PyMOL Python script that loads the backbone (N, CA, C, O; Angstrom):
from pymol import cmd

cmd.read_pdbstr("""\
ATOM      1  N   THR A   1      94.692  70.393 124.593  1.00  0.00           N
ATOM      2  CA  THR A   1      93.449  69.806 124.423  1.00  0.00           C
ATOM      3  C   THR A   1      93.232  68.411 124.329  1.00  0.00           C
ATOM      4  O   THR A   1      93.251  68.031 123.159  1.00  0.00           O
ATOM      5  N   VAL A   2      92.972  67.253 125.412  1.00  0.00           N
ATOM      6  CA  VAL A   2      92.955  66.150 124.527  1.00  0.00           C
ATOM      7  C   VAL A   2      91.525  65.239 124.329  1.00  0.00           C
ATOM      8  O   VAL A   2      90.635  64.974 125.137  1.00  0.00           O
ATOM      9  N   THR A   3      91.629  65.031 123.499  1.00  0.00           N
ATOM     10  CA  THR A   3      90.495  64.246 123.403  1.00  0.00           C
ATOM     11  C   THR A   3      90.387  62.473 123.375  1.00  0.00           C
ATOM     12  O   THR A   3      91.102  61.655 122.795  1.00  0.00           O
ATOM     13  N   ARG A   4      89.180  62.284 124.257  1.00  0.00           N
ATOM     14  CA  ARG A   4      89.391  60.790 124.599  1.00  0.00           C
ATOM     15  C   ARG A   4      88.402  59.935 123.906  1.00  0.00           C
ATOM     16  O   ARG A   4      87.281  60.357 123.619  1.00  0.00           O
ATOM     17  N   ALA A   5      88.883  58.508 123.582  1.00  0.00           N
ATOM     18  CA  ALA A   5      87.465  57.565 122.833  1.00  0.00           C
ATOM     19  C   ALA A   5      88.269  56.547 123.046  1.00  0.00           C
ATOM     20  O   ALA A   5      89.464  56.256 122.992  1.00  0.00           O
ATOM     21  N   THR A   6      86.333  55.695 123.534  1.00  0.00           N
ATOM     22  CA  THR A   6      86.575  54.284 123.792  1.00  0.00           C
ATOM     23  C   THR A   6      85.774  53.658 123.088  1.00  0.00           C
ATOM     24  O   THR A   6      84.741  54.285 122.852  1.00  0.00           O
ATOM     25  N   VAL A   7      85.855  52.537 122.604  1.00  0.00           N
ATOM     26  CA  VAL A   7      84.663  51.595 121.251  1.00  0.00           C
ATOM     27  C   VAL A   7      84.518  50.859 122.213  1.00  0.00           C
ATOM     28  O   VAL A   7      84.994  51.208 123.293  1.00  0.00           O
ATOM     29  N   ARG A   8      83.753  49.516 122.077  1.00  0.00           N
ATOM     30  CA  ARG A   8      83.546  48.000 122.382  1.00  0.00           C
ATOM     31  C   ARG A   8      82.702  47.718 120.757  1.00  0.00           C
ATOM     32  O   ARG A   8      81.803  48.297 120.147  1.00  0.00           O
ATOM     33  N   LEU A   9      83.548  46.531 120.511  1.00  0.00           N
ATOM     34  CA  LEU A   9      83.257  46.406 119.575  1.00  0.00           C
ATOM     35  C   LEU A   9      82.339  45.046 119.425  1.00  0.00           C
ATOM     36  O   LEU A   9      82.357  44.204 120.323  1.00  0.00           O
ATOM     37  N   PRO A  10      81.565  44.883 118.284  1.00  0.00           N
ATOM     38  CA  PRO A  10      80.280  43.999 119.055  1.00  0.00           C
ATOM     39  C   PRO A  10      81.339  42.073 118.948  1.00  0.00           C
ATOM     40  O   PRO A  10      80.743  41.007 118.795  1.00  0.00           O
ATOM     41  N   SER A  11      82.672  42.184 119.065  1.00  0.00           N
ATOM     42  CA  SER A  11      82.930  40.918 119.147  1.00  0.00           C
ATOM     43  C   SER A  11      83.724  41.355 120.870  1.00  0.00           C
ATOM     44  O   SER A  11      84.383  40.643 121.627  1.00  0.00           O
ATOM     45  N   GLY A  12      83.474  42.198 120.940  1.00  0.00           N
ATOM     46  CA  GLY A  12      83.857  42.411 122.467  1.00  0.00           C
ATOM     47  C   GLY A  12      85.454  43.113 122.229  1.00  0.00           C
ATOM     48  O   GLY A  12      85.129  44.069 121.526  1.00  0.00           O
ATOM     49  N   GLN A  13      86.381  43.180 122.325  1.00  0.00           N
ATOM     50  CA  GLN A  13      87.303  44.191 122.203  1.00  0.00           C
ATOM     51  C   GLN A  13      86.736  45.642 121.868  1.00  0.00           C
ATOM     52  O   GLN A  13      85.911  46.189 121.138  1.00  0.00           O
ATOM     53  N   VAL A  14      87.847  45.979 123.018  1.00  0.00           N
ATOM     54  CA  VAL A  14      87.864  47.587 123.527  1.00  0.00           C
ATOM     55  C   VAL A  14      88.599  48.129 122.572  1.00  0.00           C
ATOM     56  O   VAL A  14      89.101  47.262 121.856  1.00  0.00           O
ATOM     57  N   GLY A  15      88.948  49.539 122.179  1.00  0.00           N
ATOM     58  CA  GLY A  15      89.524  50.148 122.184  1.00  0.00           C
ATOM     59  C   GLY A  15      89.816  51.264 122.961  1.00  0.00           C
ATOM     60  O   GLY A  15      89.016  51.540 123.855  1.00  0.00           O
ATOM     61  N   HIS A  16      90.830  51.984 122.797  1.00  0.00           N
ATOM     62  CA  HIS A  16      90.885  53.048 123.587  1.00  0.00           C
ATOM     63  C   HIS A  16      91.931  53.866 122.619  1.00  0.00           C
ATOM     64  O   HIS A  16      92.754  53.386 121.839  1.00  0.00           O
ATOM     65  N   CYS A  17      91.568  55.661 122.991  1.00  0.00           N
ATOM     66  CA  CYS A  17      92.193  56.713 122.187  1.00  0.00           C
ATOM     67  C   CYS A  17      92.925  58.070 122.893  1.00  0.00           C
ATOM     68  O   CYS A  17      92.224  58.177 123.900  1.00  0.00           O
ATOM     69  N   TYR A  18      93.454  58.659 122.934  1.00  0.00           N
ATOM     70  CA  TYR A  18      93.889  60.120 123.653  1.00  0.00           C
ATOM     71  C   TYR A  18      94.654  60.871 122.507  1.00  0.00           C
ATOM     72  O   TYR A  18      95.758  60.762 121.974  1.00  0.00           O
ATOM     73  N   ALA A  19      93.675  61.596 122.389  1.00  0.00           N
ATOM     74  CA  ALA A  19      94.280  62.489 120.820  1.00  0.00           C
ATOM     75  C   ALA A  19      94.258  63.965 121.245  1.00  0.00           C
ATOM     76  O   ALA A  19      93.523  64.468 122.095  1.00  0.00           O
ATOM     77  N   LEU A  20      95.137  64.527 120.547  1.00  0.00           N
ATOM     78  CA  LEU A  20      95.675  65.938 120.783  1.00  0.00           C
ATOM     79  C   LEU A  20      94.646  66.670 120.054  1.00  0.00           C
ATOM     80  O   LEU A  20      94.190  66.112 119.055  1.00  0.00           O
ATOM     81  N   GLY A  21      94.222  67.760 120.358  1.00  0.00           N
ATOM     82  CA  GLY A  21      93.072  68.638 119.589  1.00  0.00           C
ATOM     83  C   GLY A  21      91.677  68.018 120.251  1.00  0.00           C
ATOM     84  O   GLY A  21      91.543  67.225 121.184  1.00  0.00           O
ATOM     85  N   ARG A  22      90.632  68.717 119.367  1.00  0.00           N
ATOM     86  CA  ARG A  22      89.314  68.239 119.472  1.00  0.00           C
ATOM     87  C   ARG A  22      88.675  67.521 118.622  1.00  0.00           C
ATOM     88  O   ARG A  22      87.507  67.694 118.276  1.00  0.00           O
ATOM     89  N   ASP A  23      89.245  66.876 118.336  1.00  0.00           N
ATOM     90  CA  ASP A  23      88.438  66.442 116.562  1.00  0.00           C
ATOM     91  C   ASP A  23      87.851  64.512 117.161  1.00  0.00           C
ATOM     92  O   ASP A  23      88.422  63.431 117.024  1.00  0.00           O
ATOM     93  N   LYS A  24      86.988  64.754 117.578  1.00  0.00           N
ATOM     94  CA  LYS A  24      86.247  63.498 118.223  1.00  0.00           C
ATOM     95  C   LYS A  24      85.710  62.704 116.973  1.00  0.00           C
ATOM     96  O   LYS A  24      84.585  62.217 117.088  1.00  0.00           O
ATOM     97  N   GLN A  25      86.217  62.567 116.094  1.00  0.00           N
ATOM     98  CA  GLN A  25      85.877  61.844 115.024  1.00  0.00           C
ATOM     99  C   GLN A  25      87.347  61.037 114.587  1.00  0.00           C
ATOM    100  O   GLN A  25      87.401  59.976 113.965  1.00  0.00           O
ATOM    101  N   LYS A  26      88.224  61.640 114.965  1.00  0.00           N
ATOM    102  CA  LYS A  26      90.093  61.135 115.303  1.00  0.00           C
ATOM    103  C   LYS A  26      89.517  60.412 115.877  1.00  0.00           C
ATOM    104  O   LYS A  26      88.887  59.408 115.543  1.00  0.00           O
ATOM    105  N   ALA A  27      89.771  61.080 117.196  1.00  0.00           N
ATOM    106  CA  ALA A  27      89.475  59.909 118.097  1.00  0.00           C
ATOM    107  C   ALA A  27      88.910  58.825 117.794  1.00  0.00           C
ATOM    108  O   ALA A  27      89.559  57.833 117.461  1.00  0.00           O
ATOM    109  N   LYS A  28      87.188  58.854 117.887  1.00  0.00           N
ATOM    110  CA  LYS A  28      86.229  57.472 117.293  1.00  0.00           C
ATOM    111  C   LYS A  28      87.389  56.318 116.532  1.00  0.00           C
ATOM    112  O   LYS A  28      87.643  55.167 116.888  1.00  0.00           O
ATOM    113  N   LEU A  29      87.903  57.038 115.479  1.00  0.00           N
ATOM    114  CA  LEU A  29      88.407  56.132 114.607  1.00  0.00           C
ATOM    115  C   LEU A  29      90.214  55.314 114.890  1.00  0.00           C
ATOM    116  O   LEU A  29      90.904  54.375 114.493  1.00  0.00           O
ATOM    117  N   ALA A  30      90.236  56.185 115.602  1.00  0.00           N
ATOM    118  CA  ALA A  30      91.613  55.888 116.347  1.00  0.00           C
ATOM    119  C   ALA A  30      91.236  54.176 117.702  1.00  0.00           C
ATOM    120  O   ALA A  30      91.495  53.000 117.956  1.00  0.00           O
ATOM    121  N   ALA A  31      90.624  55.155 118.008  1.00  0.00           N
ATOM    122  CA  ALA A  31      89.952  53.971 119.053  1.00  0.00           C
ATOM    123  C   ALA A  31      89.380  52.756 118.408  1.00  0.00           C
ATOM    124  O   ALA A  31      89.529  51.791 119.157  1.00  0.00           O
ATOM    125  N   ILE A  32      88.615  52.362 116.987  1.00  0.00           N
ATOM    126  CA  ILE A  32      88.351  51.896 116.434  1.00  0.00           C
ATOM    127  C   ILE A  32      89.355  51.134 115.770  1.00  0.00           C
ATOM    128  O   ILE A  32      89.123  49.928 115.693  1.00  0.00           O
ATOM    129  N   ALA A  33      90.545  51.604 115.211  1.00  0.00           N
ATOM    130  CA  ALA A  33      91.382  50.726 115.060  1.00  0.00           C
ATOM    131  C   ALA A  33      92.483  50.166 115.847  1.00  0.00           C
ATOM    132  O   ALA A  33      93.270  49.286 115.498  1.00  0.00           O
ATOM    133  N   ASP A  34      92.407  51.075 117.446  1.00  0.00           N
ATOM    134  CA  ASP A  34      92.980  50.142 118.110  1.00  0.00           C
ATOM    135  C   ASP A  34      92.248  48.558 118.565  1.00  0.00           C
ATOM    136  O   ASP A  34      92.905  47.601 118.975  1.00  0.00           O
ATOM    137  N   ALA A  35      90.860  48.573 118.389  1.00  0.00           N
ATOM    138  CA  ALA A  35      90.093  47.530 119.057  1.00  0.00           C
ATOM    139  C   ALA A  35      90.171  46.245 118.288  1.00  0.00           C
ATOM    140  O   ALA A  35      90.222  45.082 118.690  1.00  0.00           O
ATOM    141  N   LEU A  36      90.162  47.035 116.393  1.00  0.00           N
ATOM    142  CA  LEU A  36      90.213  45.903 115.419  1.00  0.00           C
ATOM    143  C   LEU A  36      91.479  44.857 115.861  1.00  0.00           C
ATOM    144  O   LEU A  36      91.551  43.640 116.029  1.00  0.00           O
ATOM    145  N   TRP A  37      92.777  46.391 115.995  1.00  0.00           N
ATOM    146  CA  TRP A  37      94.322  45.291 116.206  1.00  0.00           C
ATOM    147  C   TRP A  37      94.202  44.210 116.925  1.00  0.00           C
ATOM    148  O   TRP A  37      94.716  43.122 116.666  1.00  0.00           O
ATOM    149  N   GLN A  38      93.288  44.570 118.165  1.00  0.00           N
ATOM    150  CA  GLN A  38      93.573  43.859 119.089  1.00  0.00           C
ATOM    151  C   GLN A  38      92.600  42.002 118.663  1.00  0.00           C
ATOM    152  O   GLN A  38      92.586  40.926 119.261  1.00  0.00           O
ATOM    153  N   ASP A  39      92.268  42.252 118.010  1.00  0.00           N
ATOM    154  CA  ASP A  39      91.555  40.810 117.495  1.00  0.00           C
ATOM    155  C   ASP A  39      92.597  39.925 116.753  1.00  0.00           C
ATOM    156  O   ASP A  39      92.908  40.257 115.609  1.00  0.00           O
ATOM    157  N   PRO A  40      93.092  38.956 117.250  1.00  0.00           N
ATOM    158  CA  PRO A  40      93.944  38.047 116.833  1.00  0.00           C
ATOM    159  C   PRO A  40      93.747  37.877 115.342  1.00  0.00           C
ATOM    160  O   PRO A  40      94.689  37.937 114.553  1.00  0.00           O
ATOM    161  N   ALA A  41      92.667  37.693 115.031  1.00  0.00           N
ATOM    162  CA  ALA A  41      91.946  37.182 113.164  1.00  0.00           C
ATOM    163  C   ALA A  41      91.830  38.540 112.491  1.00  0.00           C
ATOM    164  O   ALA A  41      91.283  38.523 111.389  1.00  0.00           O
ATOM    165  N   ARG A  42      92.280  39.805 112.993  1.00  0.00           N
ATOM    166  CA  ARG A  42      92.235  41.067 112.296  1.00  0.00           C
ATOM    167  C   ARG A  42      93.157  41.872 112.697  1.00  0.00           C
ATOM    168  O   ARG A  42      92.670  42.958 113.011  1.00  0.00           O
ATOM    169  N   ARG A  43      94.434  41.809 112.843  1.00  0.00           N
ATOM    170  CA  ARG A  43      95.887  42.028 113.197  1.00  0.00           C
ATOM    171  C   ARG A  43      96.818  42.359 112.088  1.00  0.00           C
ATOM    172  O   ARG A  43      97.496  43.377 111.950  1.00  0.00           O
ATOM    173  N   ASN A  44      96.691  40.908 111.023  1.00  0.00           N
ATOM    174  CA  ASN A  44      97.469  41.398 110.368  1.00  0.00           C
ATOM    175  C   ASN A  44      96.305  42.258 108.798  1.00  0.00           C
ATOM    176  O   ASN A  44      96.663  42.419 107.631  1.00  0.00           O
ATOM    177  N   GLU A  45      95.747  42.409 109.062  1.00  0.00           N
ATOM    178  CA  GLU A  45      94.463  43.135 107.977  1.00  0.00           C
ATOM    179  C   GLU A  45      95.233  44.899 108.443  1.00  0.00           C
ATOM    180  O   GLU A  45      95.768  45.750 107.731  1.00  0.00           O
ATOM    181  N   VAL A  46      94.951  44.852 109.925  1.00  0.00           N
ATOM    182  CA  VAL A  46      95.083  46.482 110.056  1.00  0.00           C
ATOM    183  C   VAL A  46      95.976  46.725 109.957  1.00  0.00           C
ATOM    184  O   VAL A  46      96.058  47.878 109.534  1.00  0.00           O
ATOM    185  N   GLU A  47      97.680  45.880 110.248  1.00  0.00           N
ATOM    186  CA  GLU A  47      99.172  45.997 110.273  1.00  0.00           C
ATOM    187  C   GLU A  47      98.986  46.513 108.468  1.00  0.00           C
ATOM    188  O   GLU A  47      99.424  47.630 108.194  1.00  0.00           O
ATOM    189  N   THR A  48      98.524  45.909 107.642  1.00  0.00           N
ATOM    190  CA  THR A  48      98.716  45.968 106.633  1.00  0.00           C
ATOM    191  C   THR A  48      98.086  46.930 105.679  1.00  0.00           C
ATOM    192  O   THR A  48      98.640  47.203 104.614  1.00  0.00           O
ATOM    193  N   GLY A  49      96.822  47.505 106.069  1.00  0.00           N
ATOM    194  CA  GLY A  49      96.023  48.337 105.326  1.00  0.00           C
ATOM    195  C   GLY A  49      96.092  49.510 106.208  1.00  0.00           C
ATOM    196  O   GLY A  49      95.591  50.525 105.722  1.00  0.00           O
ATOM    197  N   LEU A  50      96.467  49.591 107.094  1.00  0.00           N
ATOM    198  CA  LEU A  50      96.795  50.583 108.083  1.00  0.00           C
ATOM    199  C   LEU A  50      98.006  51.413 108.835  1.00  0.00           C
ATOM    200  O   LEU A  50      98.453  52.560 108.814  1.00  0.00           O
ATOM    201  N   ILE A  51      98.220  50.431 109.370  1.00  0.00           N
ATOM    202  CA  ILE A  51      99.668  50.680 109.597  1.00  0.00           C
ATOM    203  C   ILE A  51     100.743  50.445 108.875  1.00  0.00           C
ATOM    204  O   ILE A  51     101.859  50.933 109.054  1.00  0.00           O
ATOM    205  N   ALA A  52     100.522  49.945 108.327  1.00  0.00           N
ATOM    206  CA  ALA A  52     101.377  50.133 107.278  1.00  0.00           C
ATOM    207  C   ALA A  52     102.031  51.566 106.188  1.00  0.00           C
ATOM    208  O   ALA A  52     103.119  52.068 105.905  1.00  0.00           O
ATOM    209  N   PRO A  53     100.627  51.754 105.876  1.00  0.00           N
ATOM    210  CA  PRO A  53     100.634  52.855 105.002  1.00  0.00           C
ATOM    211  C   PRO A  53     100.715  54.011 105.545  1.00  0.00           C
ATOM    212  O   PRO A  53     101.576  54.782 105.122  1.00  0.00           O
ATOM    213  N   LEU A  54      99.959  54.362 106.468  1.00  0.00           N
ATOM    214  CA  LEU A  54     100.665  55.658 107.617  1.00  0.00           C
ATOM    215  C   LEU A  54     101.729  55.328 107.780  1.00  0.00           C
ATOM    216  O   LEU A  54     102.305  55.922 106.868  1.00  0.00           O
ATOM    217  N   ARG A  55     102.892  54.465 108.608  1.00  0.00           N
ATOM    218  CA  ARG A  55     104.589  54.007 108.762  1.00  0.00           C
ATOM    219  C   ARG A  55     105.138  55.030 107.385  1.00  0.00           C
ATOM    220  O   ARG A  55     105.854  56.027 107.479  1.00  0.00           O
ATOM    221  N   SER A  56     104.484  54.356 105.962  1.00  0.00           N
ATOM    222  CA  SER A  56     105.115  55.108 105.177  1.00  0.00           C
ATOM    223  C   SER A  56     104.516  56.808 104.736  1.00  0.00           C
ATOM    224  O   SER A  56     105.308  57.712 104.473  1.00  0.00           O
ATOM    225  N   ALA A  57     104.012  56.868 104.732  1.00  0.00           N
ATOM    226  CA  ALA A  57     103.477  58.043 104.480  1.00  0.00           C
ATOM    227  C   ALA A  57     104.062  58.968 105.744  1.00  0.00           C
ATOM    228  O   ALA A  57     104.141  60.153 105.422  1.00  0.00           O
ATOM    229  N   LEU A  58     104.316  58.799 106.556  1.00  0.00           N
ATOM    230  CA  LEU A  58     104.672  59.572 107.758  1.00  0.00           C
ATOM    231  C   LEU A  58     106.719  59.234 107.193  1.00  0.00           C
ATOM    232  O   LEU A  58     107.327  60.294 107.341  1.00  0.00           O
ATOM    233  N   THR A  59     107.166  58.693 106.942  1.00  0.00           N
ATOM    234  CA  THR A  59     108.339  58.127 106.964  1.00  0.00           C
ATOM    235  C   THR A  59     108.832  59.258 105.439  1.00  0.00           C
ATOM    236  O   THR A  59     109.793  60.027 105.418  1.00  0.00           O
ATOM    237  N   ALA A  60     108.061  59.071 104.572  1.00  0.00           N
ATOM    238  CA  ALA A  60     108.592  59.796 103.080  1.00  0.00           C
ATOM    239  C   ALA A  60     108.215  61.509 103.802  1.00  0.00           C
ATOM    240  O   ALA A  60     109.158  62.187 103.392  1.00  0.00           O
ATOM    241  N   ALA A  61     107.527  62.200 104.435  1.00  0.00           N
ATOM    242  CA  ALA A  61     107.382  63.233 104.717  1.00  0.00           C
ATOM    243  C   ALA A  61     108.185  63.714 105.726  1.00  0.00           C
ATOM    244  O   ALA A  61     108.188  64.902 106.050  1.00  0.00           O
ATOM    245  N   HIS A  62     108.833  62.911 106.218  1.00  0.00           N
ATOM    246  CA  HIS A  62     110.206  62.896 106.975  1.00  0.00           C
ATOM    247  C   HIS A  62     110.913  63.077 106.082  1.00  0.00           C
ATOM    248  O   HIS A  62     111.041  64.259 105.763  1.00  0.00           O
ATOM    249  N   GLU A  63     111.589  62.173 105.377  1.00  0.00           N
ATOM    250  CA  GLU A  63     112.180  62.896 104.596  1.00  0.00           C
ATOM    251  C   GLU A  63     112.421  63.783 104.137  1.00  0.00           C
ATOM    252  O   GLU A  63     113.481  64.402 104.231  1.00  0.00           O
ATOM    253  N   LYS A  64     111.333  64.092 103.433  1.00  0.00           N
ATOM    254  CA  LYS A  64     111.039  65.087 102.671  1.00  0.00           C
ATOM    255  C   LYS A  64     111.304  66.165 103.078  1.00  0.00           C
ATOM    256  O   LYS A  64     111.904  66.884 102.278  1.00  0.00           O
ATOM    257  N   ARG A  65     111.005  66.719 104.391  1.00  0.00           N
ATOM    258  CA  ARG A  65     111.426  67.735 105.536  1.00  0.00           C
ATOM    259  C   ARG A  65     112.556  67.334 105.457  1.00  0.00           C
ATOM    260  O   ARG A  65     112.978  68.098 104.589  1.00  0.00           O
ATOM    261  N   ARG A  66     113.550  66.567 105.768  1.00  0.00           N
ATOM    262  CA  ARG A  66     115.390  66.561 105.609  1.00  0.00           C
ATOM    263  C   ARG A  66     115.583  66.631 104.652  1.00  0.00           C
ATOM    264  O   ARG A  66     116.694  66.109 104.741  1.00  0.00           O
ATOM    265  N   ALA A  67     115.510  66.797 103.844  1.00  0.00           N
ATOM    266  CA  ALA A  67     115.290  67.499 102.717  1.00  0.00           C
ATOM    267  C   ALA A  67     115.408  68.260 102.029  1.00  0.00           C
ATOM    268  O   ALA A  67     115.759  68.270 100.849  1.00  0.00           O
ATOM    269  N   GLU A  68     115.003  69.298 102.984  1.00  0.00           N
ATOM    270  CA  GLU A  68     114.484  70.317 102.412  1.00  0.00           C
ATOM    271  C   GLU A  68     115.160  71.282 103.278  1.00  0.00           C
ATOM    272  O   GLU A  68     115.050  72.425 102.834  1.00  0.00           O
ATOM    273  N   THR A  69     115.847  71.198 104.409  1.00  0.00           N
ATOM    274  CA  THR A  69     116.578  71.660 105.533  1.00  0.00           C
ATOM    275  C   THR A  69     118.169  71.766 105.154  1.00  0.00           C
ATOM    276  O   THR A  69     118.980  72.150 105.997  1.00  0.00           O
TER     277      THR A  69
END
""", "prot")
cmd.dss("prot")
cmd.show_as("cartoon", "prot")
cmd.util.cbc("prot")
cmd.orient("prot")
């Protein structure tokens, strides 16, 4: 199952998301993040405040799993 979301910000940017499962809120939030990232004025904020922490958490989880096997 895939849940889709598309949002348009008041500034005009449109964000899209296709997320596995039925979590509508997750898809909506990802679409909002996509739309915000497309705004050049907000891109750095999205990169440093959202994407970088997520990347670090995923890397740490991956390293932990690798160390356990």
